[in-house]
C-alpha positions as CSV (number, residue, x, y, z in Angstrom):
1,M,0.0,0.0,0.0
2,V,1.1,3.5,-0.7
3,D,1.3,6.1,2.1
4,N,-1.5,8.6,1.4
5,Q,-1.3,10.6,4.7
6,I,-5.1,10.4,5.1
7,D,-4.8,11.4,8.7
8,T,-4.0,14.9,7.6
9,F,-6.9,15.1,5.1
10,T,-9.9,17.3,5.8
11,I,-13.0,15.6,7.1
12,E,-14.7,16.1,3.8
13,Q,-11.7,14.5,2.0
14,I,-11.7,11.5,4.4
15,N,-15.4,10.9,3.8
16,L,-15.0,11.1,0.1
17,F,-12.1,8.6,0.1
18,Q,-14.0,6.2,2.4
19,Q,-17.1,6.4,0.2
20,Q,-15.0,5.5,-2.9
21,E,-13.4,2.6,-1.0
22,L,-16.7,1.4,0.2
23,K,-18.0,1.1,-3.4
24,K,-15.0,-1.0,-4.3
25,L,-15.6,-3.2,-1.3
26,L,-19.2,-3.8,-2.1
27,L,-18.5,-4.8,-5.7
28,Y,-15.7,-7.1,-4.5
29,L,-18.0,-8.8,-1.9
30,A,-20.9,-9.1,-4.4
31,T,-18.5,-10.9,-6.8
32,N,-16.3,-13.0,-4.4
33,S,-18.0,-13.5,-1.0
34,P,-20.3,-16.5,-0.6
35,F,-21.6,-15.1,2.7
36,Y,-22.3,-11.6,1.6
37,K,-23.8,-12.7,-1.7
38,K,-26.5,-14.4,0.4
39,V,-26.9,-11.3,2.6
40,F,-27.3,-9.0,-0.4
41,A,-29.9,-11.3,-1.9
42,A,-31.8,-11.8,1.3
43,H,-32.1,-8.0,1.8
44,N,-32.6,-7.2,-1.9
45,V,-29.6,-4.9,-1.9
46,T,-27.1,-4.5,-4.8
47,P,-23.9,-2.4,-4.6
48,D,-25.4,0.4,-6.6
49,K,-28.0,1.0,-3.8
50,I,-25.2,1.8,-1.3
51,N,-23.8,5.2,-2.3
52,T,-22.9,6.7,1.0
53,I,-21.6,5.5,4.4
54,E,-25.1,6.2,5.8
55,D,-26.6,3.8,3.2
56,L,-24.8,1.0,5.0
57,Q,-27.8,0.9,7.4
58,K,-29.7,-0.8,4.6
59,L,-27.7,-3.9,5.4
60,P,-27.6,-6.1,8.6
61,F,-24.7,-6.3,11.0
62,T,-22.2,-9.2,10.8
63,T,-21.7,-10.8,14.2
64,K,-19.1,-12.9,15.9
65,E,-21.6,-15.8,15.7
66,D,-21.7,-15.4,11.9
67,L,-18.0,-15.8,11.8
68,Q,-18.0,-18.8,14.1
69,K,-20.7,-20.5,12.2
70,Y,-19.9,-19.7,8.6
71,S,-16.2,-18.8,8.6
72,K,-15.4,-20.5,5.3
73,D,-18.2,-18.6,3.5
74,F,-16.4,-15.3,4.3
75,I,-13.3,-16.3,2.4
76,C,-13.1,-14.5,-1.0
77,V,-10.0,-16.1,-2.5
78,P,-8.9,-19.7,-3.5
79,P,-6.9,-21.7,-0.9
80,A,-3.7,-21.2,-2.9
81,A,-3.9,-17.5,-2.4
82,I,-3.9,-17.7,1.4
83,I,-0.4,-17.2,2.9
84,D,-1.1,-17.0,6.6
85,Y,-3.8,-18.2,9.1
86,V,-4.4,-16.6,12.6
87,T,-7.1,-17.1,15.2
88,T,-8.8,-14.8,17.5
89,S,-8.2,-15.3,21.3
90,G,-11.6,-16.8,21.9
91,T,-12.4,-14.6,24.8
92,M,-16.1,-14.5,23.9
93,G,-16.5,-18.1,22.7
94,E,-15.1,-20.3,20.0
95,P,-11.9,-18.8,18.4
96,V,-12.3,-17.6,14.8
97,T,-9.8,-18.4,12.1
98,I,-8.7,-15.5,9.9
99,A,-7.1,-16.1,6.5
100,L,-4.6,-13.6,5.1
101,T,-3.3,-13.2,1.6
102,D,0.1,-11.6,0.6
103,K,-1.8,-8.4,0.0
104,D,-3.4,-8.7,3.5
105,L,0.0,-9.1,5.0
106,D,1.2,-5.9,3.3
107,R,-1.9,-4.2,4.7
108,L,-1.1,-5.5,8.2
109,A,2.5,-4.1,7.9
110,Y,1.1,-0.8,6.7
111,N,-1.3,-0.7,9.6
112,E,1.5,-1.2,12.2
113,Y,3.9,1.1,10.4
114,N,1.3,3.9,10.7
115,S,0.7,2.9,14.3
116,F,4.4,3.4,15.1
117,R,4.4,6.7,13.3
118,I,1.4,7.9,15.3
119,T,3.5,7.2,18.5
120,G,6.4,9.2,17.0
121,G,8.4,6.2,15.9
122,S,11.1,6.3,13.3
123,N,13.8,4.1,11.7
124,A,16.1,5.2,14.6
125,D,14.1,3.2,17.1
126,I,14.7,-0.4,18.3
127,Y,11.5,-2.2,19.4
128,Q,11.6,-5.0,21.9
129,L,8.7,-7.3,21.3
130,M,7.4,-8.8,24.5
131,T,4.4,-10.5,23.0
132,T,4.4,-13.8,21.2
133,M,4.7,-14.2,17.4
134,D,3.6,-17.8,17.5
135,R,0.3,-19.5,18.8
136,R,-1.6,-18.1,15.7
137,F,-1.3,-14.6,17.2
138,M,-1.8,-11.7,14.7
139,A,-0.5,-8.9,16.8
140,G,3.1,-10.2,17.2
141,L,3.3,-10.7,13.4
142,A,1.9,-7.2,12.8
143,Y,4.5,-5.5,15.1
144,F,7.3,-7.3,13.3
145,L,6.1,-6.5,9.9
146,G,5.4,-2.9,10.8
147,A,8.9,-2.3,12.3
148,R,10.4,-3.8,9.2
149,R,8.5,-1.4,7.0
150,L,9.4,1.5,9.2
151,G,13.1,0.5,8.8
152,A,13.5,0.2,12.6
153,G,15.2,-2.5,14.6
154,I,13.2,-5.2,16.3
155,V,14.2,-7.9,18.8
156,R,11.7,-10.7,19.3
157,V,12.0,-11.9,22.9
158,G,8.4,-13.0,23.4
159,N,6.2,-12.8,26.5
160,G,7.2,-13.3,30.1
161,I,10.7,-14.1,31.6
162,P,11.7,-10.7,33.1
163,E,15.3,-11.9,33.4
164,L,15.6,-12.4,29.7
165,Q,13.9,-9.1,29.0
166,W,16.4,-7.2,31.1
167,D,19.3,-9.1,29.6
168,T,18.1,-8.1,26.2
169,I,17.6,-4.5,27.2
170,K,21.2,-4.5,28.4
171,R,22.6,-6.1,25.3
172,I,20.5,-4.5,22.5
173,S,19.5,-1.1,24.1
174,P,15.9,-0.9,22.7
175,T,14.2,2.4,22.8
176,V,10.6,1.0,22.8
177,I,9.0,-2.0,24.4
178,I,5.8,-3.6,23.2
179,C,3.9,-5.5,25.9
180,V,0.8,-6.0,28.0
181,P,1.0,-3.1,30.5
182,S,0.6,-5.2,33.7
183,F,3.8,-7.0,32.6
184,I,5.7,-3.6,32.9
185,L,5.0,-3.8,36.7
186,K,6.6,-7.2,36.8
187,L,9.6,-5.8,34.9
188,I,9.9,-3.0,37.4
189,E,9.5,-5.4,40.4
190,Y,12.2,-7.7,39.0
191,A,14.6,-4.8,38.3
192,E,14.1,-3.4,41.8
193,S,14.8,-6.9,43.3
194,K,18.0,-7.3,41.3
195,G,19.3,-3.7,41.6
196,I,18.8,-2.9,37.9
197,D,18.9,0.9,37.2
198,Y,15.8,0.7,35.0
199,K,15.0,4.4,35.3
200,N,18.2,5.1,33.3
201,S,17.8,2.3,30.8
202,S,17.6,2.8,27.0
203,V,13.8,2.3,27.1
204,K,11.9,5.6,26.5
205,K,8.4,4.4,25.4
206,A,6.0,1.5,25.9
207,I,3.4,0.5,23.3
208,C,0.7,-1.4,25.3
209,I,-1.7,-4.1,24.1
210,G,-4.5,-6.0,25.7
211,E,-5.3,-3.9,28.8
212,P,-6.5,-0.3,29.1
213,L,-4.2,2.4,30.5
214,R,-6.7,5.2,30.6
215,N,-10.1,6.1,32.2
216,E,-13.0,7.4,30.2
217,D,-11.7,11.0,30.5
218,F,-8.3,9.9,29.1
219,S,-6.5,10.3,32.5
220,L,-4.3,7.4,33.4
221,N,-6.2,4.6,35.2
222,T,-4.8,2.9,38.3
223,L,-2.6,0.6,36.2
224,G,-1.3,3.4,34.1
225,K,-0.5,5.5,37.2
226,K,1.3,2.7,38.9
227,I,3.6,2.4,35.9
228,A,4.0,6.2,35.5
229,D,4.8,6.7,39.2
230,K,7.6,4.1,39.0
231,W,9.1,4.6,35.5
232,N,9.1,7.9,33.6
233,I,8.5,6.5,30.1
234,Q,5.9,7.4,27.5
235,L,2.9,5.1,27.6
236,F,0.8,4.5,24.4
237,S,-2.5,2.6,24.4
238,T,-3.6,0.6,21.4
239,Y,-6.8,-1.2,20.6
240,A,-7.1,-3.8,17.8
241,S,-8.6,-7.2,16.9
242,S,-7.8,-10.0,14.5
243,E,-11.0,-9.5,12.6
244,M,-10.2,-5.9,11.7
245,A,-6.5,-6.5,11.1
246,A,-5.9,-2.9,12.0
247,A,-5.2,-0.9,15.2
248,F,-6.4,2.3,16.9
249,T,-3.3,3.9,18.4
250,E,-2.8,6.9,20.7
251,C,-0.6,9.8,19.7
252,S,1.4,11.7,22.3
253,A,-1.7,13.8,23.2
254,G,-3.2,10.7,24.8
255,Q,-6.8,11.6,23.7
256,G,-8.0,8.4,22.2
257,G,-6.9,5.9,19.6
258,H,-6.7,7.3,16.0
259,L,-8.7,5.6,13.3
260,Q,-6.7,4.6,10.3
261,A,-9.4,5.8,7.9
262,D,-7.9,4.1,4.8
263,L,-8.2,0.7,6.5
264,L,-11.5,0.9,8.4
265,L,-14.9,2.4,8.3
266,I,-16.5,2.7,11.8
267,E,-19.9,3.2,13.3
268,I,-20.9,3.5,17.0
269,V,-24.4,2.2,17.7
270,D,-26.6,2.3,20.7
271,E,-28.5,-0.7,22.3
272,H,-31.2,-0.2,19.6
273,D,-28.6,-0.3,16.8
274,Q,-29.0,3.4,16.0
275,P,-26.0,5.7,15.4
276,V,-24.8,7.7,18.4
277,R,-23.4,11.3,18.3
278,S,-19.8,12.2,19.0
279,G,-18.9,11.7,22.6
280,E,-21.8,9.2,23.3
281,T,-21.3,5.6,24.3
282,G,-22.1,2.7,22.0
283,E,-20.9,-0.5,20.4
284,L,-18.1,-0.3,17.9
285,V,-18.9,-1.6,14.4
286,I,-16.2,-1.9,11.8
287,T,-16.1,-2.4,8.0
288,T,-12.7,-3.4,6.7
289,L,-11.2,-1.6,3.7
290,G,-8.5,-3.2,1.5
291,M,-8.8,-6.7,2.9
292,E,-8.6,-9.4,0.2
293,A,-9.2,-12.8,1.9
294,M,-11.9,-12.1,4.5
295,P,-13.3,-8.6,4.3
296,L,-16.0,-7.7,6.8
297,L,-19.1,-5.5,6.4
298,R,-20.7,-3.9,9.5
299,F,-19.0,-6.3,11.9
300,K,-20.1,-5.8,15.5
301,T,-17.0,-6.0,17.7
302,G,-19.0,-6.2,21.0
303,D,-16.7,-3.5,22.4
304,I,-18.3,-0.5,24.1
305,C,-16.6,2.9,23.6
306,R,-17.1,6.5,22.5
307,I,-16.2,8.2,19.2
308,Y,-14.7,11.7,19.0
309,T,-14.8,13.4,15.7
310,E,-13.2,16.8,16.4
311,S,-9.5,17.2,15.2
312,C,-6.7,16.2,17.6
313,S,-4.1,18.6,18.9
314,C,-1.5,16.5,17.1
315,G,-2.9,17.8,13.8
316,R,-4.7,14.6,12.7
317,H,-8.4,15.0,11.5
318,T,-9.3,11.3,11.7
319,P,-11.9,10.2,14.3
320,R,-10.6,8.8,17.6
321,I,-12.2,6.2,19.9
322,S,-12.1,6.3,23.7
323,P,-10.6,3.5,25.9
324,V,-12.9,0.5,25.6
325,L,-15.2,0.6,28.6
326,G,-16.0,-3.1,28.4
327,R,-17.5,-5.8,26.2
328,K,-21.2,-5.8,25.6
329,K,-21.5,-9.4,26.6
330,Q,-19.4,-8.9,29.8
331,L,-21.8,-6.3,31.3
332,I,-22.6,-7.3,34.9
333,K,-25.8,-6.5,36.7
334,Y,-24.9,-7.0,40.4
335,K,-27.2,-6.0,43.3
336,G,-28.7,-3.1,41.4
337,T,-25.4,-1.9,40.0
338,T,-24.4,-2.1,36.4
339,L,-20.7,-2.4,35.7
340,Y,-18.0,-3.8,33.4
341,P,-15.0,-5.9,34.6
342,S,-12.7,-3.0,34.0
343,Y,-14.3,-1.2,36.9
344,L,-13.3,-4.1,39.2
345,Y,-9.8,-4.2,37.7
346,D,-9.2,-0.5,38.5
347,I,-10.1,-1.0,42.1
348,L,-8.0,-4.2,42.6
349,D,-5.0,-2.5,40.9
350,T,-5.0,0.2,43.7
351,I,-4.5,-2.4,46.5
352,D,-0.8,-3.1,47.0
353,Q,-1.3,-6.4,48.8
354,V,-3.1,-7.8,45.7
355,H,-0.4,-9.4,43.5
356,S,-2.8,-11.1,41.1
357,Y,-6.5,-11.7,40.6
358,Q,-9.2,-13.4,38.6
359,I,-12.8,-12.4,38.4
360,E,-15.5,-15.1,38.0
361,I,-19.1,-14.3,37.1
362,F,-21.8,-16.9,37.5
363,T,-25.6,-17.2,37.9
364,N,-26.7,-17.7,41.4
365,N,-29.7,-19.8,42.5
366,I,-32.2,-17.0,42.1
367,G,-31.0,-16.3,38.5
368,T,-29.0,-13.1,39.0
369,D,-25.3,-12.3,38.5
370,E,-22.9,-13.2,41.2
371,I,-19.2,-12.1,41.5
372,L,-16.3,-14.1,42.9
373,I,-12.9,-12.5,43.0
374,K,-9.9,-14.9,43.5
375,I,-7.0,-12.9,44.9
376,G,-3.4,-13.9,45.1
377,C,-1.5,-12.4,48.0
378,T,1.3,-13.4,50.4
379,T,-0.8,-13.2,53.6
380,F,-4.5,-13.9,54.0
381,S,-6.5,-12.2,56.8
382,E,-10.0,-11.1,57.7
383,S,-8.7,-7.5,58.0
384,L,-7.4,-7.6,54.4
385,E,-10.6,-9.0,53.2
386,K,-12.5,-6.2,55.0
387,E,-10.1,-3.6,53.5
388,I,-10.7,-5.0,49.9
389,K,-14.5,-5.0,50.4
390,D,-14.4,-1.5,51.8
391,H,-12.7,-0.3,48.6
392,F,-15.5,-1.8,46.5
393,R,-18.2,-0.5,48.8
394,A,-16.7,3.0,48.5
395,K,-16.3,3.0,44.8
396,L,-19.1,0.8,43.5
397,R,-21.5,0.6,46.5
398,V,-21.4,-3.2,46.3
399,T,-19.1,-5.9,47.8
400,P,-18.3,-9.0,45.8
401,N,-17.3,-12.3,47.3
402,I,-13.6,-12.7,48.0
403,Q,-11.5,-15.9,47.8
404,F,-7.8,-15.9,48.7
405,E,-5.4,-18.0,46.7
406,N,-1.7,-18.8,46.8
407,I,0.0,-16.4,44.3
408,E,1.7,-19.2,42.4
409,T,-1.5,-21.2,42.1
410,L,-3.5,-18.3,40.9
411,N,-0.9,-17.2,38.4
412,K,-1.2,-20.5,36.7
413,L,-4.9,-19.7,36.1
414,V,-4.3,-16.1,35.1
415,Y,-1.4,-16.9,32.8
416,P,-2.2,-20.3,31.3
417,E,0.4,-21.7,28.9
418,M,-1.8,-21.5,25.8
419,S,-3.1,-18.0,26.4
420,R,-1.7,-15.0,24.6
421,K,-2.8,-12.5,27.3
422,P,-3.8,-12.6,31.0
423,V,-7.1,-14.4,31.8
424,K,-8.5,-12.0,34.3
425,F,-12.2,-12.6,33.6
426,I,-14.2,-15.8,33.4
427,D,-17.9,-15.7,32.6
428,K,-19.8,-18.8,33.8
429,R,-23.3,-17.3,33.6
430,I,-26.1,-19.4,32.1
431,S,-28.9,-18.0,30.0
432,L,-32.3,-18.4,31.7
433,T,-34.3,-17.5,28.6
């Protein structure tokens, strides 16, 4: 793909570009996609009837369940054209396999190249990759391809093993680390225990994946503050998914993840599937542009966030999305209070005695949501349990059930061998409908 600097286009130019790309996509799907051919026929819609982005509302949404049930029908190319296969993490059910052609891999590299540029990256940087490139994980591959396109150095260490991470930092002198943000706290803890002068290391930035760093108002959340208080490095949040094969990345202004408007069309819809206004909360819906193997049209991500359409202080005019507030299916209704798991995470991250945790949601014997929080700590006591419950009562007005666990035992549950990110939330609720 050719760099077109769309992030500096005017809003009118961005809309015109996306409208043109949407027309190309619709023609491509009508010709090559078994799934969308059926959708168009069922709704009596032909590509010539979709002339604007608003016209997309004539078509139904694509859901995660569609991908799980009809995955092969989404593929628009012959098997010989597929170069790489990845799968989603399966957080919300059965993992989905995503096929990528050579053109799709170029698009993936372009996406991450742009993401690095948004964070101020250049070919003078060296990126230390602290996420896996194996286990069918798209993100690790994207980071590698993006750094290569940027002309920057990259060292592929993989996840975990603080000793190896610090040895690599000492040997290679990377300027940027790419990791799950909670792992940064483990790096700091290890460095302090071994007398490593981490504050004067070569690392100047962290590009963070998988966990939010900011609150709804873009201030650092508890996890972000804990890192910033210890280590004076720039923190950049990202949001992405395998289905979109693209990322929303923060610039130095830290006011939301920038849309790469030449790769995605986005909608934010309310609980009645109607568009919301700028600054309002809703579910993120994406349409992929430039995908060859498995393009998606009006795909419901299940993630709840806000969209901001005013220009950013960095000079970009593309829309931005807020930190993800939670996943639609993870909404908890507990004793009259409605909340997302992230609200619980933010409280637990403030308590120093809590080394690790896992939240389990299940349906109790009267058919309502129940919360059990498993907490790993060095000492168990009634006073600590009371302190933890007091924190929840003060912030959320409710107190979940607490179960103390040995740190090592709980860590095996939170960081299972086959998982690509921490498993902090388990949903065991049953449907009573």
